[in-house]
N, C-alpha and C positions, 0 to 999 in steps of 0.2 A: 265606672267602666263596666260594660255589661262582660259576661261571661257564660260560655257554652259549657255544659256539663254533660256527660253521656253517661249511660248506665253503667256502672262498673260490673254488673255480673255477665254482661258479655264478653266473651272470650275470643271469638271468632268475628273478625270485620265483615265477614257478610253476613251474619245474623243480625246485623243493627236494623233496627225499624225506627220509621219517622217518631214514634212515641218513646224512643230510647234517648231522646235530646231534648235537654231543656235549656233556656236562655232566661237567665237571672240577672236582674240589675238593669234591664234594658229601659231606656225612658225614651219614646218615640217623641218626634217633633209633631206638632200638631198636623193636621193634614190642611193641604193648600187649596182652597178655592178655585175652581174655573169653568168656564164654558167647554163643555165637549158637544161636538157634533157627531151624532150616529146616522 
């Protein structure tokens, strides 16, 4: 089961940045191949 962890040193919700979050134990499915028209 994936878990999202946040930096415990951040005390104000408005101080969070993208790097303050980590996703652990995430096992993504393989990509699905398909034709794409551009």
